[in-house]
C-alpha positions in Angstrom: 85.1 30.1 155.1 87.7 32.9 155.2 85.0 35.6 154.4 82.9 34.5 157.3 85.9 34.5 159.6 86.9 38.0 158.6 83.3 39.2 159.2 83.3 37.5 162.6 86.6 39.0 163.6 85.3 42.5 162.6 82.2 41.9 164.6 84.3 40.9 167.6 86.3 44.1 167.2 83.1 46.0 167.4 82.2 44.1 170.6 85.5 45.0 172.1 84.8 48.7 171.2 81.4 48.6 172.8 82.7 47.1 175.9 85.7 49.4 176.1 83.5 52.5 175.7 81.2 51.2 178.4 83.8 52.3 180.9 83.2 55.9 179.8 79.4 55.4 180.2 80.0 53.9 183.7 81.9 57.0 184.8 79.4 59.4 183.3 76.5 57.6 184.9 77.9 58.3 188.3 77.4 62.0 187.8 73.8 61.4 188.9 73.8 57.9 190.6 75.9 56.0 193.0 77.8 52.9 191.9 75.2 50.5 193.2 72.3 52.4 191.8 73.9 52.6 188.4 74.7 48.9 188.3 71.2 48.0 189.5 69.7 49.9 186.5 72.3 48.6 184.1 72.0 44.9 184.8 68.3 45.0 185.1 68.1 46.6 181.6 70.6 44.1 180.4 68.6 41.1 181.6 65.4 42.5 180.1 67.1 43.2 176.8 68.1 39.5 176.5 64.6 38.1 177.1 63.4 38.4 173.5 66.4 36.3 172.4 64.9 33.3 174.2 62.3 33.2 171.5 65.0 32.9 168.8 67.6 30.8 170.5 66.1 27.5 171.8 67.8 25.7 174.7 69.1 22.2 174.2 67.4 19.4 175.9 68.0 19.4 179.7 69.8 22.7 179.7 66.9 24.9 180.8 66.0 23.3 184.0 64.6 26.0 186.3 66.3 24.6 189.5 69.6 24.3 187.7 69.4 27.8 186.2 68.4 29.3 189.5 71.3 27.7 191.5 73.8 28.5 188.7 72.4 32.0 188.3 72.6 32.7 192.1 76.3 31.6 192.2 77.3 33.4 189.0 75.2 36.5 189.7 76.8 36.8 193.2 80.3 36.7 191.8 79.3 39.1 189.0 77.9 41.4 191.7 81.3 41.5 193.5 83.3 42.1 190.3 80.9 44.7 188.9 80.6 46.6 192.3 84.3 46.8 192.8 84.8 48.0 189.2 82.1 50.6 189.5 83.2 51.9 192.9 86.8 51.9 191.7 85.9 54.1 188.8 85.2 56.9 191.2 88.9 57.1 192.0 90.6 56.2 188.7 90.4 56.8 185.0 88.3 54.8 182.5 91.6 53.7 180.8 93.2 52.4 184.0 90.0 50.6 184.9 89.8 49.0 181.4 93.4 47.7 181.5 93.4 46.5 185.1 90.1 44.7 184.6 91.6 43.0 181.6 94.0 41.3 183.9 91.4 38.6 184.4 92.6 37.2 181.1 95.9 36.4 182.9 94.4 35.5 186.3 92.1 32.8 184.8 94.9 30.5 183.8 96.7 31.2 187.0 93.7 30.2 189.0 93.4 27.1 186.9 97.1 26.3 187.7 96.3 26.5 191.4 93.6 23.9 190.8 96.1 21.5 189.2 95.9 22.4 185.5 99.0 22.8 183.3 100.0 26.4 182.4 102.1 27.1 179.3 105.3 29.2 179.2 103.5 31.8 177.2 101.0 32.4 180.0 103.8 32.8 182.6 105.6 35.2 180.3 102.3 37.1 179.8 101.9 37.3 183.6 105.3 38.8 184.0 104.6 41.5 181.3 101.2 42.2 182.8 102.6 42.7 186.3 105.4 44.9 185.0 102.8 47.0 183.2 100.5 47.2 186.2 103.5 48.5 188.2 104.1 51.3 185.7 100.5 52.1 185.4 99.4 52.1 189.0 102.3 52.3 191.4 103.7 55.8 192.0 107.1 56.9 193.1 106.2 56.5 196.8 105.4 52.8 196.1 101.7 53.4 196.7 98.8 52.2 194.6 95.9 54.4 193.8 92.7 53.4 195.7 90.7 53.1 192.5 93.3 50.9 190.8 93.5 48.7 193.9 89.7 48.2 193.8 89.9 47.4 190.0 92.6 44.9 190.7 90.6 43.1 193.4 87.6 43.3 191.0 89.7 41.6 188.3 90.1 38.6 190.6 86.3 38.3 190.8 86.0 38.7 187.0 88.5 35.7 186.8 86.4 33.8 189.3 83.3 34.6 187.3 84.9 33.1 184.1 85.8 29.9 186.0 82.2 29.7 187.4 80.7 30.1 184.0 83.1 27.6 182.6 81.8 25.0 185.1 78.2 25.9 184.6 78.1 26.4 180.8 78.4 22.7 179.7 75.2 21.8 181.6 73.1 25.0 181.3 71.8 27.1 178.5 74.2 30.1 178.2 71.6 32.7 177.2 69.1 31.8 180.0 71.9 31.5 182.5 73.0 35.0 181.6 69.5 36.4 182.1 69.3 34.9 185.5 72.7 36.0 186.7 72.1 39.6 185.4 68.8 39.6 187.3 70.5 38.3 190.5 73.3 40.9 190.2 70.7 43.7 189.6 68.7 42.6 192.7 71.8 42.6 194.9 72.9 46.0 193.6 69.3 47.3 194.2 69.5 46.2 197.8 72.8 48.0 198.3 71.6 51.1 196.5 68.5 51.3 198.8 70.7 50.8 201.9 73.7 53.0 201.1 72.5 55.4 198.3 69.0 56.3 199.3 69.6 60.0 198.7 70.6 59.7 195.1 68.8 56.5 194.0 65.5 57.9 192.7 63.4 58.3 189.5 64.7 61.8 188.8 68.4 60.8 188.9 67.6 57.6 186.9 66.1 59.8 184.2 69.1 62.1 184.2 71.4 59.1 183.7 69.3 57.3 181.1 71.8 57.7 178.3 74.8 56.0 180.1 72.4 53.4 181.6 71.0 52.6 178.1 74.5 52.3 176.7 75.9 50.2 179.5 72.8 48.0 179.8 71.4 47.8 176.3 74.4 48.0 174.1 77.1 46.6 176.4 75.0 43.7 177.5 72.2 43.0 175.0 73.7 44.0 171.7 77.3 43.0 172.4 76.3 39.7 173.9 74.2 38.9 170.8 77.1 39.9 168.4 79.5 37.8 170.4 77.4 34.7 170.2 77.0 35.1 166.5 80.7 35.9 165.8 82.1 33.0 167.9 80.3 30.5 165.7 82.7 31.5 162.9 86.1 32.1 164.6 88.2 30.1 167.0 87.9 30.8 170.7 91.6 31.8 171.0 91.2 34.4 168.2 88.0 35.7 169.8 89.7 36.1 173.2 92.6 38.0 171.7 90.4 40.4 169.8 88.1 41.0 172.7 91.0 41.8 175.0 91.4 45.0 172.9 88.5 46.2 175.0 91.2 47.8 177.2 92.6 49.8 174.3 89.1 51.2 173.5 88.7 52.1 177.2 91.8 54.3 177.0 90.7 55.8 173.7 87.2 56.5 175.0 88.6 58.1 178.2 90.9 60.3 176.1 88.4 61.4 173.5 85.3 61.7 175.6 86.5 62.4 179.1 89.7 64.3 178.3 91.7 61.8 180.3 95.5 61.9 179.7 98.2 59.3 180.3 101.8 60.0 181.0 104.6 58.2 179.0 105.1 55.9 182.0 101.4 55.0 182.0 101.3 54.4 178.3 104.3 52.1 178.6 102.4 50.3 181.4 99.4 49.9 179.2 101.5 48.6 176.3 103.1 46.0 178.6 99.8 44.9 180.0 98.3 44.6 176.6 101.3 42.5 175.4 100.9 40.3 178.4 97.2 39.8 177.9 97.7 38.9 174.2 100.6 36.6 175.0 98.6 34.8 177.6 95.9 34.1 175.0 98.2 32.7 172.3 97.8 28.9 171.9 100.8 26.7 172.9 102.6 25.1 169.9 103.4 22.0 172.0 100.8 19.3 172.6 99.0 20.1 175.8 99.9 17.7 178.6 97.2 15.8 180.4 95.5 18.1 182.9 94.4 17.3 186.4 90.9 18.1 187.6 88.1 19.6 185.7 88.6 21.6 182.5 87.2 25.1 182.4 86.1 26.9 179.3 85.4 30.6 178.7 82.0 31.4 177.1 
């Protein structure tokens, strides 16, 4: 029904806003904690916040096998750890807005990775890639043809976010999505905890965790628990392509949040870069009007 779709689209817009503003929380959280310590607390809280949902959403038959969930969660959680760690470390050297837009490049990198695996890629995706690369150049490359260290880390992280989407796409048809998410968040939190104890022992303590409880609560509870639940509900009533386009606006909210809450500013060159990257991300998500050719290999789907 049109009313349900409009409501779902508005909910997805709220999800994009929550995720975009999470970049602000991630930067503020590092006033007291290192990147690994912050992520350990964030993902642990996210995993715990999803546990009550297992009482509401029942798994389909055969999709909650402990061995399958453990293997899938270990793989997905390890890739998630790489992407989240690079993103969080990179935020120490770049703005929330830059991090949001560069991370959003995973939307373009996913179909490119699928193309390397033998799948067909539409002209819209190639055009989106060109726009996104042009925008990245304006946003991150200075006059000396050097890229900011933080932006480079975010770019490498975007590759891991793309890999994570592909991994979830392989696992999702056979495993319960909610329970897989809980396991992968737990694995990511554990890996971050080990790194925090090894490299951030001076700052990773109860006192600093309490000082950073607000950004941890936002990034863990709202960004993971609430936003995940809203996304699951909304995507029942709107096409996946529409959902992906709306949620890509996360990058815009990251810039707005950095400007309003962290007093970050962007030059005209950077704003143009953001505009080109957003255009490229949106163009890459538009469905092709031509019938899709037969694809080689396995299909992947974003969940």
